[in-house]
VEXDREN-2710 file (C-alpha; in Angstrom, 1 decimal):
% VEXDREN-2710
k/r/px/py/pz
1/MET/37.7/89.7/-65.4
2/LYS/35.9/86.7/-66.5
3/ARG/37.7/84.3/-69.4
4/PRO/35.1/82.8/-71.6
5/HIS/37.0/79.4/-71.0
6/GLY/35.8/77.5/-68.2
7/SER/35.6/73.4/-67.3
8/VAL/32.3/73.2/-67.4
9/GLY/31.3/75.6/-70.1
10/GLN/31.0/78.8/-67.4
11/PRO/33.5/81.5/-67.5
12/VAL/36.2/81.1/-64.7
13/GLU/37.1/84.4/-62.4
14/CYS/40.6/85.2/-63.2
15/SER/41.4/86.6/-59.6
16/LEU/43.0/85.4/-56.6
17/LYS/40.5/85.7/-53.4
18/LYS/42.1/85.4/-49.8
19/HIS/40.1/82.1/-49.0
20/GLU/41.9/80.6/-52.0
21/ILE/45.3/81.1/-50.3
22/LEU/46.8/78.4/-47.9
23/ARG/46.9/79.7/-44.5
24/GLY/48.0/78.3/-41.2
25/ARG/51.2/77.0/-40.1
26/ASN/49.4/73.3/-39.5
27/ALA/47.9/73.4/-43.3
28/VAL/51.7/74.7/-44.6
29/SER/53.2/71.9/-42.5
30/ARG/50.5/68.8/-43.7
31/LEU/51.2/70.3/-47.4
32/PHE/55.3/70.1/-47.0
33/ASN/55.0/66.8/-45.6
34/SER/52.6/64.7/-47.9
35/ALA/53.3/66.2/-51.4
36/GLY/54.4/65.2/-54.4
37/SER/56.2/67.7/-56.9
38/PHE/56.9/68.7/-59.9
39/LYS/60.4/70.5/-60.7
40/GLY/60.5/73.0/-63.4
41/GLY/63.8/75.7/-64.5
42/PHE/62.9/77.7/-61.8
43/VAL/59.5/77.1/-60.3
44/LYS/58.8/73.8/-58.3
45/VAL/55.6/73.1/-57.2
46/LEU/54.6/71.0/-54.2
47/TYR/50.8/69.5/-54.1
48/ALA/48.5/67.2/-52.0
49/VAL/45.4/66.3/-51.5
50/LEU/44.3/67.4/-47.5
51/PRO/41.1/66.7/-46.0
52/GLU/39.8/70.1/-45.4
53/SER/36.2/71.3/-44.1
54/GLY/36.0/74.7/-45.1
55/GLY/36.3/75.8/-48.8
56/SER/35.5/75.5/-52.5
57/ARG/36.7/71.8/-53.8
58/ARG/36.5/73.5/-57.4
59/LEU/39.6/75.7/-56.6
60/PRO/42.7/74.8/-55.0
61/LYS/44.4/76.7/-52.4
62/VAL/47.4/77.6/-53.3
63/LEU/50.8/78.9/-51.4
64/PHE/53.8/81.5/-53.4
65/VAL/57.3/81.2/-51.7
66/ALA/60.2/83.0/-52.8
67/GLY/63.5/81.9/-50.4
68/LYS/65.7/84.4/-48.6
69/ARG/68.8/82.5/-49.4
70/GLY/67.8/82.4/-53.5
71/CYS/66.6/86.2/-53.0
72/PRO/68.3/87.9/-50.5
73/ARG/66.4/91.3/-51.0
74/ALA/62.8/91.7/-49.9
75/VAL/61.9/93.8/-53.1
76/ASP/62.8/91.0/-55.3
77/ARG/61.1/88.1/-53.5
78/ASN/58.1/90.3/-53.4
79/ARG/58.4/90.9/-57.4
80/ILE/59.3/86.9/-57.7
81/LYS/55.8/86.1/-56.0
82/ARG/53.4/89.0/-57.4
83/LEU/54.8/87.2/-60.6
84/MET/53.8/83.7/-60.0
85/ARG/50.4/84.9/-58.6
86/GLU/49.6/86.7/-62.0
87/ALA/50.8/83.6/-63.9
88/TYR/48.4/81.5/-62.0
89/ARG/46.0/83.9/-62.3
90/HIS/46.2/83.5/-66.1
91/GLU/46.4/79.6/-66.1
92/LYS/43.2/79.4/-63.4
93/PRO/41.3/77.3/-65.5
94/LEU/43.8/74.6/-65.7
95/ALA/44.3/74.7/-61.7
96/GLN/40.4/73.8/-61.5
97/LYS/40.6/71.3/-63.8
98/CYS/43.6/70.0/-61.7
99/ALA/41.4/70.5/-58.3
100/GLU/38.6/68.6/-59.8
101/ARG/40.8/65.9/-60.8
102/HIS/42.2/65.2/-57.6
103/THR/39.7/65.6/-55.2
104/ALA/36.9/62.6/-55.4
105/SER/34.8/64.0/-52.2
106/GLU/33.8/67.0/-51.2
107/TYR/35.8/67.3/-47.9
108/ASN/39.1/66.9/-49.8
109/LEU/40.7/70.2/-51.0
110/LEU/43.9/70.3/-53.0
111/CYS/46.3/72.4/-52.4
112/MET/49.3/73.6/-54.5
113/ALA/52.6/75.5/-53.2
114/PHE/54.9/77.2/-56.0
115/LEU/58.5/77.2/-54.8
116/TYR/60.8/79.5/-56.6
117/THR/64.0/78.5/-56.9
118/GLY/65.8/80.4/-58.9
119/ARG/68.3/83.2/-58.5
120/ALA/67.7/87.1/-57.9
121/GLU/69.9/88.2/-60.4
122/ARG/67.9/86.8/-63.4
123/ILE/64.4/87.6/-62.6
124/PRO/62.3/85.8/-65.3
125/SER/59.3/88.2/-67.5
126/ALA/55.6/87.4/-66.7
127/GLY/55.7/85.6/-70.1
128/ARG/58.1/83.3/-69.0
129/PHE/56.3/82.5/-65.4
130/ARG/53.4/82.2/-67.2
131/ASN/54.7/79.3/-69.5
132/GLU/56.2/77.6/-66.5
133/MET/53.3/77.7/-64.2
134/ARG/51.4/76.4/-67.4
135/ARG/54.0/73.3/-68.0
136/LEU/53.4/72.7/-64.2
137/LEU/49.7/72.6/-63.9
138/GLU/49.9/70.1/-66.6
139/GLY/51.9/67.9/-65.0
140/VAL/50.0/67.8/-61.8
141/LEU/46.9/67.7/-63.5
142/LYS/48.5/64.4/-65.8
143/ALA/49.5/63.1/-62.3
144/ALA/47.7/60.0/-60.9
145/PRO/45.0/61.3/-58.0
146/SER/46.1/60.6/-54.7
147/GLY/42.8/62.4/-52.7
END
C-alpha cells in the first residue's frame, strides 16, 4: 500500500521491510549506549545516528521492545509489538523525514528503538499507539541533528 504524501512528492510505501529492522547485538548495544531519548505516555523512543555501511540513509532502522517485567505474558508482548509496528508503518513518512534531517553523510544511519513502558493490564488502542508514535517522531524531528 502506498501513501500519496512522501517527503519529496513521491509516494511512500507503508510497509516495514526486513532490512529496516535493527538487528545484531553490536548495533543494539551501540544504540542503547549513545542514544538520545523522548518519553511519551506509554512508549519511549531512543534514537542515535550510527555509522553504517549497509542500508539506506532515507529510512531509519527500528527496533520494537516490550519488556517481560511490564508484560509477563508473551501474548500481550506480541500484541503490543504488533501495535507499535502498525503505528510506525502509518507514520513512516515522518520517520523518513527524521532520517533525512539527522543523517548528513551517506555512511550514517538513524537508528531508533521504541520501548513500551506501560502495563499489560491496559493495552492502549491502535489509535492511541499511532498518536503516541506521531508525537515521538515529531520530537525526534525537532531535536538537533547529532550526525
